[in-house]
C-alpha positions as CSV (number, residue, x, y, z in Angstrom):
1,N,-0.3,-0.3,-0.1
2,F,3.1,2.1,0.6
3,M,4.6,1.8,-2.8
4,F,1.4,2.4,-4.4
5,A,0.8,5.5,-2.7
6,R,4.3,6.5,-3.6
7,G,3.7,5.9,-7.0
8,F,0.1,7.7,-7.3
9,A,2.1,11.1,-5.6
10,D,4.8,10.7,-8.6
11,D,2.6,10.3,-11.1
12,A,0.4,13.0,-9.9
13,G,3.2,15.5,-9.4
14,R,4.3,14.6,-12.9
15,A,1.0,15.3,-14.3
16,I,0.9,18.7,-12.8
17,G,4.3,19.5,-13.8
18,N,3.7,18.8,-17.7
19,L,0.3,21.3,-17.0
20,L,2.5,23.5,-15.2
21,P,5.7,25.0,-16.5
22,T,8.0,26.2,-13.9
23,A,7.9,29.1,-14.2
24,S,4.0,29.4,-13.6
25,L,4.8,27.3,-10.5
26,Q,7.4,29.7,-9.6
27,S,4.7,32.7,-9.7
28,I,2.2,30.9,-7.7
29,T,4.5,30.4,-4.8
30,T,6.7,33.6,-4.5
31,R,5.7,37.2,-3.7
32,K,5.1,39.6,-6.8
33,Y,6.4,42.1,-4.5
34,T,8.3,42.4,-1.1
35,L,6.2,43.4,2.3
36,P,7.3,46.9,3.9
37,D,9.7,46.4,6.3
38,K,10.1,47.8,9.7
39,T,11.6,50.6,8.8
40,V,8.7,51.3,6.0
41,A,5.9,50.7,8.1
42,S,7.3,53.0,10.8
43,Q,6.8,55.7,8.4
44,V,3.7,54.5,6.8
45,L,2.2,54.5,10.5
46,M,3.5,58.4,11.0
47,Y,2.0,58.9,7.5
48,R,-1.3,57.7,8.3
49,Q,-1.6,59.6,11.8
50,L,-0.6,63.0,10.3
51,L,-3.3,62.4,8.0
52,H,-5.9,61.3,10.6
53,T,-5.0,64.4,12.6
54,K,-7.9,67.0,12.3
55,C,-6.2,70.9,11.6
56,R,-7.2,73.5,14.1
57,P,-6.0,76.4,15.8
58,G,-3.5,75.9,18.8
59,L,-3.0,72.1,17.9
60,K,0.2,70.7,19.2
61,L,1.8,67.3,19.2
62,S,5.0,66.7,21.3
63,R,7.2,64.1,21.9
64,P,10.3,63.4,23.7
65,F,14.0,63.8,21.4
66,Q,16.0,60.8,22.8
67,G,18.7,61.2,19.4
68,T,18.1,58.0,18.0
69,P,19.2,56.5,14.7
70,A,15.3,56.7,14.0
71,Q,14.5,60.2,15.0
72,K,17.5,61.9,13.7
73,A,16.5,60.4,10.2
74,V,13.2,62.1,10.3
75,M,14.1,65.4,12.3
76,H,14.4,67.6,8.8
77,M,10.7,66.9,7.9
78,P,8.4,69.5,7.2
79,W,5.9,69.3,10.3
80,W,8.5,69.5,13.2
81,E,9.3,73.3,14.6
82,Q,12.4,74.0,14.6
83,G,15.1,73.7,17.0
84,I,14.7,69.9,18.1
85,E,18.2,69.0,19.4
86,E,18.1,72.7,21.7
87,S,14.7,72.1,23.4
88,K,14.6,68.1,22.8
89,K,11.3,68.0,21.9
90,M,9.9,67.0,18.8
91,V,6.8,69.3,18.1
92,I,3.9,69.8,15.2
93,S,1.9,72.9,16.0
94,Y,-0.4,74.3,13.1
95,D,0.5,77.8,14.3
96,N,3.5,77.2,13.3
97,L,2.7,75.5,9.9
98,I,0.1,77.8,9.1
99,T,2.3,80.9,9.6
100,R,5.4,79.4,7.5
101,L,2.6,78.9,5.0
102,W,1.6,82.2,5.1
103,L,5.0,84.1,5.1
104,N,6.5,81.7,1.8
105,G,3.3,81.0,-0.1
106,A,1.4,84.1,0.0
107,I,3.9,86.9,1.0
108,E,7.4,85.7,-0.4
109,P,6.6,85.0,-3.9
110,F,4.7,88.5,-4.5
111,R,7.2,90.7,-2.5
112,Y,8.6,92.4,-5.7
113,Q,4.7,92.9,-6.5
114,D,3.9,94.8,-3.6
115,Q,7.0,96.5,-3.5
116,A,6.2,98.0,-7.1
117,A,2.6,98.8,-6.0
118,S,3.7,100.4,-3.2
119,L,5.7,102.4,-4.8
120,T,3.6,103.2,-7.9
121,S,1.1,104.0,-5.5
122,A,3.6,106.7,-3.6
123,G,4.0,108.2,-7.1
124,E,7.8,107.6,-6.4
125,I,8.2,105.0,-10.1
126,D,7.5,107.1,-13.6
127,L,5.3,104.3,-15.4
128,L,6.8,106.1,-18.5
129,G,10.3,106.2,-18.2
130,G,11.0,103.5,-15.7
131,E,12.7,105.5,-13.5
132,T,12.1,107.0,-10.0
133,T,10.8,111.1,-10.2
134,P,12.4,112.6,-7.3
135,G,16.1,111.7,-8.7
136,D,18.2,109.3,-7.9
137,A,16.9,106.5,-5.7
138,A,20.4,104.2,-6.1
139,G,21.1,104.6,-1.7
140,K,17.3,104.2,-0.9
141,E,16.6,101.1,0.8
142,E,13.3,99.2,0.2
143,P,10.1,99.6,1.8
144,P,9.6,97.0,4.6
145,L,7.8,94.0,3.1
146,E,4.2,93.7,4.6
147,T,3.0,90.7,6.1
148,Y,-0.2,91.7,7.7
149,M,0.8,89.2,10.4
150,T,-1.4,89.8,13.8
151,D,0.3,90.7,17.5
152,E,0.1,87.6,18.2
153,G,2.7,86.8,15.4
154,L,-0.1,84.6,13.5
155,P,-0.9,85.3,10.0
156,P,-4.6,87.0,9.5
157,V,-7.8,84.7,9.2
158,P,-10.1,85.3,7.7
159,H,-7.6,86.8,4.8
160,Q,-8.1,87.1,1.3
161,F,-4.6,86.3,0.2
162,W,-5.7,82.6,1.1
163,V,-8.4,82.3,-1.7
164,D,-6.4,85.1,-4.2
165,R,-2.6,83.9,-3.7
166,L,-2.7,80.2,-2.2
167,G,-5.5,79.2,-4.0
168,F,-8.3,77.7,-0.8
169,Q,-11.8,77.9,-1.1
170,Q,-12.4,80.2,2.0
171,P,-10.2,83.3,3.2
172,D,-10.0,80.6,6.6
173,P,-8.2,77.4,5.1
174,V,-8.5,75.6,8.1
175,T,-11.9,74.1,6.6
176,D,-9.7,72.9,3.3
177,F,-7.6,70.5,5.5
178,R,-10.9,68.1,6.0
179,S,-9.4,65.4,4.3
180,G,-5.6,66.0,4.3
181,G,-5.5,66.5,7.9
182,V,-1.8,67.9,9.5
183,L,0.1,66.0,6.2
184,S,-1.9,68.0,3.7
185,L,-0.7,71.3,5.5
186,A,2.6,69.7,6.3
187,M,3.5,68.9,2.4
188,M,2.3,72.5,1.3
189,V,4.6,73.9,3.7
190,Y,7.1,71.6,2.1
191,M,6.6,73.2,-1.5
192,V,6.4,76.6,-0.8
193,E,9.6,76.5,1.2
194,S,11.3,73.6,-0.7
195,K,10.3,74.1,-4.4
196,P,9.7,77.8,-4.7
197,V,10.0,76.8,-9.0
198,I,7.0,74.5,-8.5
199,C,4.6,76.8,-7.0
200,Q,5.4,79.6,-9.4
201,R,3.7,77.4,-12.1
202,F,0.9,77.8,-10.1
203,F,0.9,81.4,-9.2
204,T,2.1,83.1,-12.2
205,G,3.3,80.8,-14.5
206,D,1.3,78.3,-16.9
207,T,-0.7,76.8,-14.5
208,A,-1.9,79.6,-13.0
209,V,-5.7,78.6,-13.9
210,L,-5.2,76.1,-11.1
211,P,-5.8,77.0,-7.6
212,F,-2.1,76.1,-5.6
213,G,-3.6,74.8,-2.4
214,I,-6.8,72.9,-3.8
215,T,-4.4,71.3,-6.1
216,C,-2.1,70.0,-3.3
217,I,-4.2,68.8,-1.2
218,N,-6.1,66.2,-3.9
219,V,-2.3,65.4,-4.7
220,T,-1.6,64.8,-1.2
221,D,-5.1,62.8,-1.0
222,M,-4.0,61.1,-3.8
223,I,-0.7,59.5,-2.4
224,A,-2.6,58.6,0.7
225,K,-4.3,56.0,-1.5
226,F,-1.9,54.9,-3.2
227,L,0.3,53.9,0.4
228,M,-3.2,52.7,2.0
229,L,-3.3,55.3,4.9
230,A,-7.2,56.1,4.5
231,K,-9.5,55.4,7.6
232,S,-11.0,52.9,5.2
233,T,-8.1,50.6,4.9
234,D,-6.8,48.6,8.5
235,R,-3.6,49.4,9.7
236,M,-2.7,45.7,9.6
237,E,-4.1,45.3,5.9
238,A,-1.8,48.5,4.6
239,L,1.5,47.1,6.3
240,L,1.1,43.4,4.8
241,S,0.3,45.2,1.1
242,Q,2.1,44.2,-1.4
243,K,3.4,47.4,-3.4
244,P,6.1,47.7,-6.0
245,F,7.4,50.8,-4.3
246,W,7.5,49.8,-0.7
247,K,11.7,49.5,0.0
248,M,11.8,53.1,-1.7
249,F,9.5,54.5,1.5
250,A,12.3,53.1,4.1
251,D,14.1,56.4,3.3
252,P,11.9,59.6,4.8
253,N,12.7,61.8,1.9
254,A,10.2,59.0,-0.4
255,I,6.9,60.6,0.3
256,L,8.5,64.2,-0.3
257,A,9.9,63.5,-3.8
258,V,6.7,62.0,-4.5
259,Q,4.5,64.9,-3.6
260,E,7.0,67.2,-5.8
261,L,7.1,65.1,-8.8
262,A,3.3,64.9,-8.7
263,M,2.7,67.9,-9.1
264,T,5.2,68.5,-11.8
265,M,3.2,65.9,-13.8
266,L,0.1,67.6,-13.1
267,C,1.4,71.2,-14.3
268,D,2.5,69.0,-17.2
269,V,-1.0,67.7,-18.0
270,A,-2.2,71.1,-17.3
271,V,0.1,72.3,-20.5
272,E,-0.6,69.0,-22.5
273,L,-4.2,69.6,-22.4
274,G,-4.0,73.2,-23.1
275,R,-1.8,72.4,-26.5
276,E,-4.5,69.6,-27.1
277,K,-7.4,71.9,-27.0
278,K,-5.6,74.2,-30.2
279,V,-6.1,71.5,-32.3
280,P,-9.7,71.4,-33.7
281,A,-9.3,68.0,-34.1
282,L,-8.2,66.6,-30.3
283,A,-10.7,69.7,-28.6
284,K,-13.5,67.6,-30.7
285,Q,-12.4,64.6,-29.2
286,M,-12.5,65.6,-25.6
287,S,-15.6,67.4,-25.9
288,D,-18.4,66.3,-23.4
289,G,-20.9,69.1,-23.3
290,M,-19.2,70.5,-20.2
291,P,-18.6,74.4,-20.0
292,G,-15.0,74.5,-20.6
293,D,-14.8,72.4,-23.4
294,A,-15.8,75.1,-25.8
295,N,-12.5,77.2,-25.2
296,D,-9.2,76.9,-26.6
297,R,-7.5,77.0,-23.4
298,V,-7.4,75.2,-20.2
299,T,-9.9,76.4,-17.4
300,V,-10.9,75.0,-14.0
301,F,-14.0,73.0,-15.4
302,D,-10.9,70.7,-17.0
303,F,-9.4,70.1,-13.3
304,S,-10.7,66.3,-13.0
305,T,-9.5,65.6,-16.1
306,I,-5.9,66.7,-15.4
307,L,-6.1,65.2,-12.2
308,E,-7.2,61.8,-13.7
309,R,-4.3,61.8,-16.2
310,T,-1.9,62.5,-13.3
311,E,-3.1,60.0,-11.3
312,K,-2.6,57.1,-13.9
313,R,0.6,58.4,-14.3
314,V,1.8,58.3,-10.9
315,R,0.0,55.3,-9.8
316,D,1.0,52.7,-13.1
317,D,3.7,55.0,-14.8
318,L,5.8,56.4,-11.8
319,L,5.1,53.9,-9.3
320,G,4.3,51.4,-10.9
321,A,7.9,50.8,-12.5
322,G,8.7,49.9,-8.7
323,P,11.5,52.3,-7.9
324,K,13.5,51.1,-5.2
325,T,15.3,54.6,-4.2
326,V,14.5,58.3,-4.4
327,E,17.4,58.6,-7.1
328,E,15.8,56.0,-9.2
329,L,12.2,57.3,-8.5
330,R,13.6,60.8,-10.2
331,S,15.2,59.3,-13.0
332,I,12.0,57.2,-13.7
333,A,10.2,60.6,-13.7
334,G,12.7,62.4,-16.3
335,R,12.4,59.6,-18.5
336,L,8.4,59.5,-18.7
337,R,8.6,63.1,-19.1
338,V,10.5,63.1,-22.6
339,K,8.5,60.1,-23.6
340,Y,5.0,62.2,-23.0
341,Q,6.3,64.7,-24.5
342,N,7.2,62.8,-27.5
343,Q,3.9,60.9,-27.6
344,L,1.9,64.8,-27.5
345,E,3.9,65.8,-30.9
346,R,2.9,62.7,-32.9
347,K,-0.8,63.2,-31.4
348,I,-0.6,66.3,-32.8
349,Q,0.9,65.5,-35.8
350,R,-1.2,62.8,-36.6
351,A,-4.0,65.1,-36.1
352,K,-2.8,67.9,-38.2
353,Q,-2.8,65.4,-40.6
354,Q,-6.2,63.9,-40.4
355,E,-7.6,67.6,-40.7
356,E,-5.1,68.1,-43.6
357,R,-7.1,65.0,-45.4
358,E,-10.0,66.0,-44.4
359,K,-10.0,70.1,-46.0
360,G,-9.0,68.0,-49.1
361,D,-12.1,66.1,-49.2
362,G,-14.1,69.3,-48.6
363,G,-14.5,68.7,-45.4
364,N,-17.7,66.0,-46.3
365,S,-16.4,62.9,-43.9
366,T,-14.2,62.5,-41.0
367,V,-13.2,59.0,-42.3
368,P,-12.3,58.4,-46.0
369,A,-15.0,56.3,-47.9
370,I,-13.7,52.6,-48.8
371,T,-14.5,51.5,-52.1
372,P,-14.1,47.7,-52.8
373,P,-12.5,46.8,-56.3
374,P,-15.4,45.8,-58.9
375,Q,-14.3,42.3,-59.1
376,F,-14.7,41.7,-55.5
377,K,-18.1,43.5,-55.5
378,D,-19.4,41.2,-58.0
379,V,-18.4,38.2,-56.4
380,M,-20.2,39.3,-53.1
381,D,-23.6,40.3,-55.4
382,K,-23.2,36.5,-57.1
383,A,-23.0,34.6,-53.5
384,S,-25.6,37.0,-51.8
385,G,-27.8,36.1,-54.6
386,M,-26.8,31.8,-54.4
387,A,-27.0,32.2,-50.6
388,G,-30.7,33.6,-50.9
389,G,-32.0,31.6,-53.5
390,F,-30.9,28.4,-51.4
391,F,-32.3,29.4,-48.3
392,S,-35.7,30.6,-50.0
393,K,-36.1,27.0,-51.4
394,M,-35.2,25.3,-48.1
395,K,-38.2,27.5,-46.8
396,S,-40.5,26.6,-49.7
397,A,-42.3,23.8,-49.4
398,K,-40.9,22.6,-53.2
399,F,-37.8,21.5,-51.5
400,P,-37.5,17.9,-51.3
401,T,-36.5,16.5,-47.5
402,G,-34.6,13.2,-48.9
403,F,-32.7,12.1,-51.5
404,N,-34.8,8.7,-52.5
405,N,-38.0,8.4,-54.3
406,R,-40.6,9.2,-52.6
407,S,-43.9,9.7,-53.3
408,E,-45.5,13.2,-53.6
409,A,-47.7,12.9,-50.6
410,S,-44.7,11.7,-48.3
411,R,-42.8,15.2,-49.8
412,T,-46.0,17.3,-49.2
413,E,-46.1,15.9,-46.0
414,A,-42.6,16.6,-45.2
415,A,-43.0,20.2,-46.0
416,S,-45.5,20.4,-43.6
417,V,-43.3,20.6,-40.8
418,A,-41.2,22.9,-41.8
419,T,-40.7,26.0,-39.9
420,A,-39.9,29.6,-41.4
421,T,-36.8,29.6,-39.3
422,I,-35.6,26.1,-38.7
423,V,-35.4,23.3,-41.3
424,D,-34.0,19.5,-40.2
425,I,-33.2,17.2,-43.1
426,P,-34.0,14.2,-42.0
427,P,-31.7,10.9,-43.0
428,L,-32.7,8.2,-45.0
429,D,-35.9,6.4,-45.4
430,D,-37.0,8.5,-42.7
431,V,-40.2,10.0,-43.1
432,P,-41.6,13.1,-40.1
433,S,-44.5,12.4,-38.2
434,A,-48.2,13.5,-39.4
435,T,-48.8,14.3,-35.8
436,S,-46.6,17.7,-36.6
437,S,-48.0,21.3,-35.2
438,Q,-49.6,23.5,-37.7
439,P,-47.1,24.7,-40.4
440,A,-45.8,29.0,-39.9
441,E,-46.3,30.3,-42.9
442,A,-43.3,30.0,-45.3
443,D,-41.4,33.2,-45.9
444,T,-40.3,33.0,-49.8
445,T,-39.5,36.5,-49.6
446,Q,-35.6,37.0,-50.7
447,P,-33.2,39.3,-49.0
448,D,-32.7,42.6,-50.9
449,P,-28.6,43.3,-51.1
450,S,-29.3,46.4,-51.9
451,S,-30.7,47.8,-49.1
452,G,-27.7,47.8,-47.0
453,T,-29.7,48.7,-44.0
454,E,-28.5,45.6,-41.6
455,G,-25.8,46.3,-39.3
456,D,-26.4,50.5,-39.5
457,W,-26.5,52.2,-36.3
458,A,-30.1,53.7,-35.3
459,G,-28.2,56.2,-33.1
460,T,-25.5,57.2,-31.3
461,D,-24.9,56.5,-27.8
462,I,-23.8,59.9,-26.1
463,K,-21.6,60.1,-22.5
464,P,-23.9,62.0,-20.2
465,P,-22.1,65.0,-19.1
466,T,-20.4,64.7,-15.7
467,D,-19.9,67.1,-13.2
468,A,-16.0,68.0,-13.8
469,I,-15.4,70.0,-10.7
470,N,-16.7,67.2,-8.5
471,N,-12.8,66.4,-7.8
472,F,-12.2,69.9,-7.6
473,S,-13.6,70.2,-4.0
474,I,-12.3,68.4,-0.9
475,G,-14.0,66.2,0.7
476,D,-15.1,65.5,4.7
477,E,-13.8,62.8,6.9
478,D,-15.7,62.3,9.6
479,D,-14.9,61.2,13.2
480,D,-11.4,62.0,12.9
481,D,-9.5,60.6,14.8
482,P,-8.3,61.5,18.8
483,D,-5.3,63.3,18.2
484,M,-2.2,61.2,19.3
485,L,1.5,62.2,20.6
486,L,3.9,61.2,18.0
């Protein structure tokens, strides 16, 4: 019995091996991606806590600074207050973050614009000649920069600069951080302090049509979804998930780099969309009935399209490539940028060639008509005629149902069981039963090959208009977690 069982197991193993190649067995038994290690898990839990901590004036979280390698690795992150080594505390303060955001986002980038306005109002600039009217002002000091700070050292709330310059929805920005919490605020502070070139694209550059604040918060929410930081995802489920990019997040700078590159990608997508809208053929393809579709430039109504394209690129092309380090991530982003530019050039070139062909045809047809050769048309007509005649004879009572010399009554009786849609030809010497049901009326009408109506569309489905501004707003997060000491 033992030998029989062993032989049976060997035969079964060989059979399975023949059915499944070695590569397939390895793909089944091995993980496609690695799980987050202890360092990555620690980083992810910190991001998750920051995302779920609700922003509010006076919020302050702290923990002792013990100088451990893990603490030293993250002490440069943007959410901490300065002076960690001196105070021996790692502090996160809403007032500190919002003040840094105000000074570096709403004041400093507009320094020279505000100074020029103040000098002009004082009559010290000759707008025609570009020189100061009182005389030579070479040794004159610049006027102090107006920061509008309160006596408590806090930024003014409410203030219109939060909307006009930083791109929030309300003069009080705290309501816009509902979905992203302290993490989204810290990411905005990082962008205005460390990446002013990208921010200028939103303030006065090629992406000025999009509000910086709302866009940055949406990008942070997008990254949080990729990292499974949302409340709807169980913490252990996130830590046991397999992702191609987990190894990279052992470096605390990874989340900052992803935020920076995602914002750059979003700006590039907005510029690409603007170029596509200037090509009539491409603009017509993108039109879906929304108010912004009639324009030849990007508007806020295109925000959902821009965010959707950006999310796909970040998820599939950037993070989906499985970068192991931040340097590799930046290298992938550089190659992707060249790839997208080349794709756009080819797309525009094909659209222009299509427009030229349409103009050459007089603009009567968007797709050139294909005329079959005369020989092919004759063959198809003959084949259609033969097929029509054959099926007509089969539906007719005169068509014989057997190949033996049967009587006329037998053939008539066989024809009585024929239906207008299905005809069964019995074998030799097989006479149908006389108890068949009443035959349906035979349809002897032959199809008209020239009608050409079969297969035509009765109408064209039109996509229902969608609210393109839905992704532009920031969703609520209910039942916020209680603040925890980090």
